[in-house]
C-alpha angles and dihedrals in degrees: 000000000000118000128195090242092053091046092050090050092050094047092046091054091052092048091046091062091050095045092051093046103039104020095212123193092223139007127205109219108203099173123131086199091069112056099167119052091191090065088051091050090050092050091049089049089063088065105029137036109262093242090063095052109100123224110282115215137178110231120247117259092256094048095120091052090050091051090050091050090051092048091050091050091051091048091051090050092052092047091050088056090052096252128126115258 
């Protein structure tokens, strides 16, 4: 059975790889498995210095619509330059 502690540990390990590779300023965590971002921050702090942990945010409710709008804008830009989307 999945526990919140196990879920936080699994998500933190995934994020740790991305943080070390990409060094983002912020990460949107859209995971129903992790209800408390503070628990996730604490788990990440066991592996990284706190100053290296990016800001963790829950995405806004219309996040998927915003991503779609961005993808459409990028597609239109590529098509305007004569490239395939």
